N, CA, C, O and the ligand as a Tripos MOL2 file, in Angstrom:
@<TRIPOS>MOLECULE
protein
  229   227    58     0     0
PROTEIN
NO_CHARGES

@<TRIPOS>ATOM
      1 N         134.4450   88.2420  208.9540 N.3       1 MET1
      2 CA        133.6590   89.4670  208.5840 C.3       1 MET1
      3 C         133.2230   89.3930  207.1180 C.2       1 MET1
      4 O         134.0530   89.0650  206.2700 O.2       1 MET1
      5 N         131.9680   89.6790  206.7780 N.am      2 ASN2
      6 CA        131.4270   89.6100  205.4560 C.3       2 ASN2
      7 C         131.4400   90.9420  204.8540 C.2       2 ASN2
      8 O         130.7320   91.8480  205.2930 O.2       2 ASN2
      9 N         132.2700   91.0890  203.8050 N.am      3 LEU3
     10 CA        132.3710   92.3690  203.1470 C.3       3 LEU3
     11 C         131.7480   92.2300  201.6850 C.2       3 LEU3
     12 O         131.9450   91.2450  200.9730 O.2       3 LEU3
     13 N         131.0190   93.2650  201.3440 N.am      4 ASN4
     14 CA        130.4470   93.2810  199.8900 C.3       4 ASN4
     15 C         131.4410   93.8940  198.9450 C.2       4 ASN4
     16 O         131.0670   94.7170  198.1090 O.2       4 ASN4
     17 N         132.6970   93.5210  199.0500 N.am      5 ILE5
     18 CA        133.7950   93.9360  198.1390 C.3       5 ILE5
     19 C         134.3940   92.7840  197.5240 C.2       5 ILE5
     20 O         134.6730   91.7890  198.1930 O.2       5 ILE5
     21 N         134.6230   92.8630  196.2030 N.am      6 LYS6
     22 CA        135.2700   91.7250  195.5670 C.3       6 LYS6
     23 C         136.7030   92.1430  195.2840 C.2       6 LYS6
     24 O         137.0240   93.2750  194.9200 O.2       6 LYS6
     25 N         137.5520   91.1100  195.4860 N.am      7 CYS7
     26 CA        138.9300   91.2880  195.1870 C.3       7 CYS7
     27 C         139.2350   91.6580  193.7410 C.2       7 CYS7
     28 O         138.8760   90.8830  192.8540 O.2       7 CYS7
     29 N         139.8550   92.7580  193.4500 N.am      8 PRO8
     30 CA        140.1150   93.2800  192.0710 C.3       8 PRO8
     31 C         141.0450   92.2930  191.2860 C.2       8 PRO8
     32 O         141.1120   92.3580  190.0580 O.2       8 PRO8
     33 N         141.7480   91.3940  191.9990 N.am      9 VAL9
     34 CA        142.6720   90.5690  191.3080 C.3       9 VAL9
     35 C         142.0000   89.2160  190.9200 C.2       9 VAL9
     36 O         142.1380   88.7700  189.7810 O.2       9 VAL9
     37 N         141.3010   88.5920  191.8320 N.am     10 CYS10
     38 CA        140.7900   87.2600  191.4890 C.3      10 CYS10
     39 C         139.1940   87.2660  191.5030 C.2      10 CYS10
     40 O         138.5400   86.2980  191.1160 O.2      10 CYS10
     41 N         138.6360   88.4260  191.9760 N.am     11 LYS11
     42 CA        137.1730   88.5010  191.9890 C.3      11 LYS11
     43 C         136.4070   87.6040  193.0540 C.2      11 LYS11
     44 O         135.2120   87.3300  192.9470 O.2      11 LYS11
     45 N         137.2150   87.1810  194.0820 N.am     12 LYS12
     46 CA        136.6740   86.5340  195.1370 C.3      12 LYS12
     47 C         136.2630   87.6090  196.1650 C.2      12 LYS12
     48 O         136.6350   88.7710  196.0000 O.2      12 LYS12
     49 N         135.5020   87.2510  197.2270 N.am     13 GLN13
     50 CA        135.1230   88.1810  198.2020 C.3      13 GLN13
     51 C         136.2800   88.6370  199.0000 C.2      13 GLN13
     52 O         137.0880   87.8190  199.4400 O.2      13 GLN13
     53 N         136.4020   89.9610  199.2170 N.am     14 ALA14
     54 CA        137.5090   90.4710  199.9190 C.3      14 ALA14
     55 C         137.4540   90.1200  201.4370 C.2      14 ALA14
     56 O         136.3970   89.8990  202.0270 O.2      14 ALA14
     57 N         138.6430   90.0890  201.9960 N.am     15 HIS15
     58 CA        138.8280   89.7990  203.4090 C.3      15 HIS15
     59 C         139.1020   91.0450  204.1580 C.2      15 HIS15
     60 O         139.8570   91.9040  203.7000 O.2      15 HIS15
     61 N         138.4570   91.1730  205.3930 N.am     16 ALA16
     62 CA        138.5550   92.4680  206.1110 C.3      16 ALA16
     63 C         140.0660   92.8120  206.3480 C.2      16 ALA16
     64 O         140.4560   93.9760  206.2570 O.2      16 ALA16
     65 N         140.8410   91.8570  206.6280 N.am     17 THR17
     66 CA        142.2580   92.0490  206.9090 C.3      17 THR17
     67 C         142.9440   92.5460  205.7590 C.2      17 THR17
     68 O         143.9410   93.2500  205.9210 O.2      17 THR17
     69 N         142.4900   92.2360  204.5100 N.am     18 HIS18
     70 CA        143.3790   92.5450  203.2500 C.3      18 HIS18
     71 C         142.5550   93.4760  202.3990 C.2      18 HIS18
     72 O         142.8530   93.5890  201.2100 O.2      18 HIS18
     73 N         141.5480   94.1510  202.9030 N.am     19 THR19
     74 CA        140.6960   94.9620  202.0430 C.3      19 THR19
     75 C         141.5410   95.9270  201.1440 C.2      19 THR19
     76 O         142.4650   96.5700  201.6420 O.2      19 THR19
     77 N         141.2320   96.0210  199.8650 N.am     20 PRO20
     78 CA        140.0160   95.4830  199.1480 C.3      20 PRO20
     79 C         140.3590   94.1400  198.5150 C.2      20 PRO20
     80 O         139.6700   93.7140  197.5890 O.2      20 PRO20
     81 N         141.4340   93.4410  198.9980 N.am     21 PHE21
     82 CA        141.8160   92.1600  198.4070 C.3      21 PHE21
     83 C         141.3810   91.1260  199.3280 C.2      21 PHE21
     84 O         140.9990   91.3400  200.4790 O.2      21 PHE21
     85 N         141.4670   89.8460  198.6890 N.am     22 CYS22
     86 CA        141.0340   88.6410  199.5010 C.3      22 CYS22
     87 C         142.1720   88.0550  200.2840 C.2      22 CYS22
     88 O         141.9420   87.3240  201.2470 O.2      22 CYS22
     89 N         143.3080   88.3320  199.9300 N.am     23 SER23
     90 CA        144.5220   87.8200  200.6610 C.3      23 SER23
     91 C         145.7410   88.6900  200.4030 C.2      23 SER23
     92 O         145.7320   89.5830  199.5550 O.2      23 SER23
     93 N         146.8350   88.3860  201.1970 N.am     24 GLU24
     94 CA        148.0860   89.1270  201.0120 C.3      24 GLU24
     95 C         148.6320   88.8520  199.6650 C.2      24 GLU24
     96 O         149.2790   89.7150  199.0720 O.2      24 GLU24
     97 N         148.3980   87.6850  199.1570 N.am     25 HIS25
     98 CA        148.9240   87.2250  197.7510 C.3      25 HIS25
     99 C         148.3670   88.1110  196.7960 C.2      25 HIS25
    100 O         149.1140   88.6010  195.9490 O.2      25 HIS25
    101 N         147.0550   88.4100  196.8140 N.am     26 CYS26
    102 CA        146.3390   89.1630  195.7840 C.3      26 CYS26
    103 C         146.8070   90.6190  195.8960 C.2      26 CYS26
    104 O         146.8850   91.3490  194.9080 O.2      26 CYS26
    105 N         147.1170   91.0140  197.1520 N.am     27 ARG27
    106 CA        147.5980   92.4850  197.3840 C.3      27 ARG27
    107 C         148.8300   92.6160  196.6770 C.2      27 ARG27
    108 O         148.9970   93.5950  195.9500 O.2      27 ARG27
    109 N         149.7880   91.6680  196.8160 N.am     28 GLN28
    110 CA        151.0710   91.7380  196.1900 C.3      28 GLN28
    111 C         150.9960   91.7580  194.6770 C.2      28 GLN28
    112 O         151.7420   92.4650  193.9990 O.2      28 GLN28
    113 N         150.0910   90.9760  194.1830 N.am     29 ILE29
    114 CA        149.8980   90.9240  192.6940 C.3      29 ILE29
    115 C         149.4320   92.3440  192.1790 C.2      29 ILE29
    116 O         149.9340   92.8670  191.1830 O.2      29 ILE29
    117 N         148.5220   92.8760  192.8690 N.am     30 ASP30
    118 CA        148.0040   94.1720  192.4590 C.3      30 ASP30
    119 C         149.0510   95.1920  192.6250 C.2      30 ASP30
    120 O         149.1800   96.0350  191.7370 O.2      30 ASP30
    121 N         149.8180   95.2120  193.6660 N.am     31 LEU31
    122 CA        150.9430   96.1810  193.9010 C.3      31 LEU31
    123 C         151.9280   96.0560  192.7210 C.2      31 LEU31
    124 O         152.3170   97.0770  192.1540 O.2      31 LEU31
    125 N         152.3310   94.8610  192.3430 N.am     32 GLY32
    126 CA        153.2740   94.5780  191.2630 C.3      32 GLY32
    127 C         152.7080   95.2000  189.9710 C.2      32 GLY32
    128 O         153.4760   95.8160  189.2320 O.2      32 GLY32
    129 N         151.5230   95.0830  189.6890 N.am     33 ARG33
    130 CA        150.8980   95.6830  188.4010 C.3      33 ARG33
    131 C         150.9810   97.1450  188.6200 C.2      33 ARG33
    132 O         151.3800   97.7990  187.6560 O.2      33 ARG33
    133 N         150.6830   97.7680  189.6880 N.am     34 TRP34
    134 CA        150.6310   99.1870  189.7950 C.3      34 TRP34
    135 C         152.0000   99.7640  189.6960 C.2      34 TRP34
    136 O         152.1430  100.8330  189.1020 O.2      34 TRP34
    137 N         153.0560   99.1270  190.2450 N.am     35 LEU35
    138 CA        154.3690   99.6350  190.0780 C.3      35 LEU35
    139 C         154.8720   99.5960  188.7080 C.2      35 LEU35
    140 O         155.6250  100.4860  188.3120 O.2      35 LEU35
    141 N         154.4700   98.5190  187.8690 N.am     36 LYS36
    142 CA        154.8580   98.4360  186.4810 C.3      36 LYS36
    143 C         154.2360   99.6130  185.8210 C.2      36 LYS36
    144 O         154.9040  100.1840  184.9590 O.2      36 LYS36
    145 N         153.0270  100.0620  186.1120 N.am     37 GLY37
    146 CA        152.4760  101.1360  185.3530 C.3      37 GLY37
    147 C         153.1430  102.4170  185.6920 C.2      37 GLY37
    148 O         153.2310  103.2850  184.8230 O.2      37 GLY37
    149 N         153.6570  102.6210  186.9750 N.am     38 VAL38
    150 CA        154.3440  103.7640  187.3790 C.3      38 VAL38
    151 C         155.6400  103.9280  186.6820 C.2      38 VAL38
    152 O         155.9950  105.0340  186.2720 O.2      38 VAL38
    153 N         156.3760  102.8310  186.5310 N.am     39 TYR39
    154 CA        157.7150  102.8900  186.0560 C.3      39 TYR39
    155 C         157.8490  102.8450  184.5340 C.2      39 TYR39
    156 O         158.9360  102.9820  183.9740 O.2      39 TYR39
    157 N         156.6440  102.6360  183.8600 N.am     40 VAL40
    158 CA        156.7050  102.7210  182.3840 C.3      40 VAL40
    159 C         156.5940  104.1680  181.9970 C.2      40 VAL40
    160 O         155.5280  104.7590  182.1700 O.2      40 VAL40
    161 N         157.6550  104.7740  181.4770 N.am     41 VAL41
    162 CA        157.7380  106.1650  181.1600 C.3      41 VAL41
    163 C         157.5720  106.2750  179.6490 C.2      41 VAL41
    164 O         158.2670  105.6060  178.8840 O.2      41 VAL41
    165 N         156.5680  107.1960  179.2000 N.am     42 PRO42
    166 CA        156.3330  107.4320  177.8140 C.3      42 PRO42
    167 C         157.5390  108.0120  177.1690 C.2      42 PRO42
    168 O         158.2510  108.8020  177.7900 O.2      42 PRO42
    169 N         157.8150  107.6250  175.8590 N.am     43 GLY43
    170 CA        158.9490  108.2100  175.1470 C.3      43 GLY43
    171 C         160.2120  107.2780  175.2700 C.2      43 GLY43
    172 O         160.1680  106.2510  175.9470 O.2      43 GLY43
    173 N         161.2680  107.6500  174.6300 N.am     44 ARG44
    174 CA        162.4370  106.7660  174.4870 C.3      44 ARG44
    175 C         163.4870  107.1990  175.4940 C.2      44 ARG44
    176 O         163.9090  108.3540  175.4450 O.2      44 ARG44
    177 N         163.9160  106.3810  176.3630 N.am     45 PRO45
    178 CA        164.9780  106.6930  177.4350 C.3      45 PRO45
    179 C         166.1670  107.1180  176.7160 C.2      45 PRO45
    180 O         166.9010  107.9360  177.2720 O.2      45 PRO45
    181 N         166.4860  106.6510  175.4770 N.am     46 GLU46
    182 CA        167.6770  107.0410  174.7820 C.3      46 GLU46
    183 C         167.8170  108.5220  174.6080 C.2      46 GLU46
    184 O         168.9120  109.0770  174.7010 O.2      46 GLU46
    185 N         166.6470  109.1900  174.3410 N.am     47 ASP47
    186 CA        166.5920  110.6350  174.0430 C.3      47 ASP47
    187 C         167.0930  111.3800  175.3440 C.2      47 ASP47
    188 O         167.8760  112.3270  175.2690 O.2      47 ASP47
    189 N         166.6150  110.9150  176.5010 N.am     48 GLN48
    190 CA        166.9320  111.5470  177.7220 C.3      48 GLN48
    191 C         168.4400  111.4390  178.0250 C.2      48 GLN48
    192 O         169.0540  112.3760  178.5360 O.2      48 GLN48
    193 N         169.0250  110.2550  177.6910 N.am     49 GLN49
    194 CA        170.4210  109.9800  177.9330 C.3      49 GLN49
    195 C         171.1560  110.9540  177.0660 C.2      49 GLN49
    196 O         172.1140  111.5630  177.5440 O.2      49 GLN49
    197 N         170.7740  111.1510  175.8010 N.am     50 GLN50
    198 CA        171.4150  112.1000  174.8420 C.3      50 GLN50
    199 C         171.4700  113.5210  175.4150 C.2      50 GLN50
    200 O         172.4930  114.1910  175.2700 O.2      50 GLN50
    201 N         170.4180  113.9910  176.0480 N.am     51 ASN51
    202 CA        170.3420  115.2980  176.5810 C.3      51 ASN51
    203 C         171.4170  115.5290  177.7490 C.2      51 ASN51
    204 O         172.0680  116.5600  177.9230 O.2      51 ASN51
    205 N         171.4640  114.4330  178.4600 N.am     52 ILE52
    206 CA        172.4770  114.5130  179.6170 C.3      52 ILE52
    207 C         173.8860  114.6390  179.0680 C.2      52 ILE52
    208 O         174.6850  115.4120  179.5970 O.2      52 ILE52
    209 N         174.2090  113.8910  178.0120 N.am     53 ASP53
    210 CA        175.4760  113.9660  177.4550 C.3      53 ASP53
    211 C         175.7110  115.4350  176.8960 C.2      53 ASP53
    212 O         176.8240  115.9320  177.0690 O.2      53 ASP53
    213 N         174.7820  116.1170  176.2720 N.am     54 ASP54
    214 CA        174.9560  117.4450  175.6890 C.3      54 ASP54
    215 C         175.2460  118.4340  176.7690 C.2      54 ASP54
    216 O         175.9810  119.3940  176.5400 O.2      54 ASP54
    217 N         174.6690  118.2290  177.9990 N.am     55 ILE55
    218 CA        174.8610  119.2200  179.1270 C.3      55 ILE55
    219 C         176.3050  119.0990  179.5640 C.2      55 ILE55
    220 O         176.9300  120.1040  179.9050 O.2      55 ILE55
    221 N         176.8450  117.9110  179.5610 N.am     56 ASP56
    222 CA        178.2480  117.7560  179.9910 C.3      56 ASP56
    223 C         179.2590  118.3730  179.0890 C.2      56 ASP56
    224 O         180.3690  118.6780  179.5260 O.2      56 ASP56
    225 N         178.9170  118.5700  177.8360 N.am     57 LYS57
    226 CA        179.8260  119.1950  176.8860 C.3      57 LYS57
    227 C         179.7540  120.7050  176.9610 C.2      57 LYS57
    228 O         180.4590  121.3940  176.2230 O.2      57 LYS57
    229 ZN        142.0790   87.7260  195.4470 Zn       58 ZN58
@<TRIPOS>BOND
     1     1     2 1
     2     2     3 1
     3     3     4 2
     4     3     5 am
     5     5     6 1
     6     6     7 1
     7     7     8 2
     8     7     9 am
     9     9    10 1
    10    10    11 1
    11    11    12 2
    12    11    13 am
    13    13    14 1
    14    14    15 1
    15    15    16 2
    16    15    17 am
    17    17    18 1
    18    18    19 1
    19    19    20 2
    20    19    21 am
    21    21    22 1
    22    22    23 1
    23    23    24 2
    24    23    25 am
    25    25    26 1
    26    26    27 1
    27    27    28 2
    28    27    29 am
    29    29    30 1
    30    30    31 1
    31    31    32 2
    32    31    33 am
    33    33    34 1
    34    34    35 1
    35    35    36 2
    36    35    37 am
    37    37    38 1
    38    38    39 1
    39    39    40 2
    40    39    41 am
    41    41    42 1
    42    42    43 1
    43    43    44 2
    44    43    45 am
    45    45    46 1
    46    46    47 1
    47    47    48 2
    48    47    49 am
    49    49    50 1
    50    50    51 1
    51    51    52 2
    52    51    53 am
    53    53    54 1
    54    54    55 1
    55    55    56 2
    56    55    57 am
    57    57    58 1
    58    58    59 1
    59    59    60 2
    60    59    61 am
    61    61    62 1
    62    62    63 1
    63    63    64 2
    64    63    65 am
    65    65    66 1
    66    66    67 1
    67    67    68 2
    68    67    69 am
    69    69    70 1
    70    70    71 1
    71    71    72 2
    72    71    73 am
    73    73    74 1
    74    74    75 1
    75    75    76 2
    76    75    77 am
    77    77    78 1
    78    78    79 1
    79    79    80 2
    80    79    81 am
    81    81    82 1
    82    82    83 1
    83    83    84 2
    84    83    85 am
    85    85    86 1
    86    86    87 1
    87    87    88 2
    88    87    89 am
    89    89    90 1
    90    90    91 1
    91    91    92 2
    92    91    93 am
    93    93    94 1
    94    94    95 1
    95    95    96 2
    96    95    97 am
    97    97    98 1
    98    98    99 1
    99    99   100 2
   100    99   101 am
   101   101   102 1
   102   102   103 1
   103   103   104 2
   104   103   105 am
   105   105   106 1
   106   106   107 1
   107   107   108 2
   108   107   109 am
   109   109   110 1
   110   110   111 1
   111   111   112 2
   112   111   113 am
   113   113   114 1
   114   114   115 1
   115   115   116 2
   116   115   117 am
   117   117   118 1
   118   118   119 1
   119   119   120 2
   120   119   121 am
   121   121   122 1
   122   122   123 1
   123   123   124 2
   124   123   125 am
   125   125   126 1
   126   126   127 1
   127   127   128 2
   128   127   129 am
   129   129   130 1
   130   130   131 1
   131   131   132 2
   132   131   133 am
   133   133   134 1
   134   134   135 1
   135   135   136 2
   136   135   137 am
   137   137   138 1
   138   138   139 1
   139   139   140 2
   140   139   141 am
   141   141   142 1
   142   142   143 1
   143   143   144 2
   144   143   145 am
   145   145   146 1
   146   146   147 1
   147   147   148 2
   148   147   149 am
   149   149   150 1
   150   150   151 1
   151   151   152 2
   152   151   153 am
   153   153   154 1
   154   154   155 1
   155   155   156 2
   156   155   157 am
   157   157   158 1
   158   158   159 1
   159   159   160 2
   160   159   161 am
   161   161   162 1
   162   162   163 1
   163   163   164 2
   164   163   165 am
   165   165   166 1
   166   166   167 1
   167   167   168 2
   168   167   169 am
   169   169   170 1
   170   170   171 1
   171   171   172 2
   172   171   173 am
   173   173   174 1
   174   174   175 1
   175   175   176 2
   176   175   177 am
   177   177   178 1
   178   178   179 1
   179   179   180 2
   180   179   181 am
   181   181   182 1
   182   182   183 1
   183   183   184 2
   184   183   185 am
   185   185   186 1
   186   186   187 1
   187   187   188 2
   188   187   189 am
   189   189   190 1
   190   190   191 1
   191   191   192 2
   192   191   193 am
   193   193   194 1
   194   194   195 1
   195   195   196 2
   196   195   197 am
   197   197   198 1
   198   198   199 1
   199   199   200 2
   200   199   201 am
   201   201   202 1
   202   202   203 1
   203   203   204 2
   204   203   205 am
   205   205   206 1
   206   206   207 1
   207   207   208 2
   208   207   209 am
   209   209   210 1
   210   210   211 1
   211   211   212 2
   212   211   213 am
   213   213   214 1
   214   214   215 1
   215   215   216 2
   216   215   217 am
   217   217   218 1
   218   218   219 1
   219   219   220 2
   220   219   221 am
   221   221   222 1
   222   222   223 1
   223   223   224 2
   224   223   225 am
   225   225   226 1
   226   226   227 1
   227   227   228 2
@<TRIPOS>SUBSTRUCTURE
     1 MET1         2 RESIDUE 1 A MET
     2 ASN2         6 RESIDUE 1 A ASN
     3 LEU3        10 RESIDUE 1 A LEU
     4 ASN4        14 RESIDUE 1 A ASN
     5 ILE5        18 RESIDUE 1 A ILE
     6 LYS6        22 RESIDUE 1 A LYS
     7 CYS7        26 RESIDUE 1 A CYS
     8 PRO8        30 RESIDUE 1 A PRO
     9 VAL9        34 RESIDUE 1 A VAL
    10 CYS10       38 RESIDUE 1 A CYS
    11 LYS11       42 RESIDUE 1 A LYS
    12 LYS12       46 RESIDUE 1 A LYS
    13 GLN13       50 RESIDUE 1 A GLN
    14 ALA14       54 RESIDUE 1 A ALA
    15 HIS15       58 RESIDUE 1 A HIS
    16 ALA16       62 RESIDUE 1 A ALA
    17 THR17       66 RESIDUE 1 A THR
    18 HIS18       70 RESIDUE 1 A HIS
    19 THR19       74 RESIDUE 1 A THR
    20 PRO20       78 RESIDUE 1 A PRO
    21 PHE21       82 RESIDUE 1 A PHE
    22 CYS22       86 RESIDUE 1 A CYS
    23 SER23       90 RESIDUE 1 A SER
    24 GLU24       94 RESIDUE 1 A GLU
    25 HIS25       98 RESIDUE 1 A HIS
    26 CYS26      102 RESIDUE 1 A CYS
    27 ARG27      106 RESIDUE 1 A ARG
    28 GLN28      110 RESIDUE 1 A GLN
    29 ILE29      114 RESIDUE 1 A ILE
    30 ASP30      118 RESIDUE 1 A ASP
    31 LEU31      122 RESIDUE 1 A LEU
    32 GLY32      126 RESIDUE 1 A GLY
    33 ARG33      130 RESIDUE 1 A ARG
    34 TRP34      134 RESIDUE 1 A TRP
    35 LEU35      138 RESIDUE 1 A LEU
    36 LYS36      142 RESIDUE 1 A LYS
    37 GLY37      146 RESIDUE 1 A GLY
    38 VAL38      150 RESIDUE 1 A VAL
    39 TYR39      154 RESIDUE 1 A TYR
    40 VAL40      158 RESIDUE 1 A VAL
    41 VAL41      162 RESIDUE 1 A VAL
    42 PRO42      166 RESIDUE 1 A PRO
    43 GLY43      170 RESIDUE 1 A GLY
    44 ARG44      174 RESIDUE 1 A ARG
    45 PRO45      178 RESIDUE 1 A PRO
    46 GLU46      182 RESIDUE 1 A GLU
    47 ASP47      186 RESIDUE 1 A ASP
    48 GLN48      190 RESIDUE 1 A GLN
    49 GLN49      194 RESIDUE 1 A GLN
    50 GLN50      198 RESIDUE 1 A GLN
    51 ASN51      202 RESIDUE 1 A ASN
    52 ILE52      206 RESIDUE 1 A ILE
    53 ASP53      210 RESIDUE 1 A ASP
    54 ASP54      214 RESIDUE 1 A ASP
    55 ILE55      218 RESIDUE 1 A ILE
    56 ASP56      222 RESIDUE 1 A ASP
    57 LYS57      226 RESIDUE 1 A LYS
    58 ZN58       229 GROUP 0 **** ****
């Protein structure tokens, strides 16, 4: 099947089975990038830990 979509990872033509990616490999690469973005929390984790300690006291 011929799609007019380019894989966002490698810029090859996307495959219908893996839309919008060209392959399962590129899907996993993009998923990994997305998860990294989600788990990067602004600010310092040390401050949050400090607040939890204060509540216990
Ligand atoms: Zn690709």
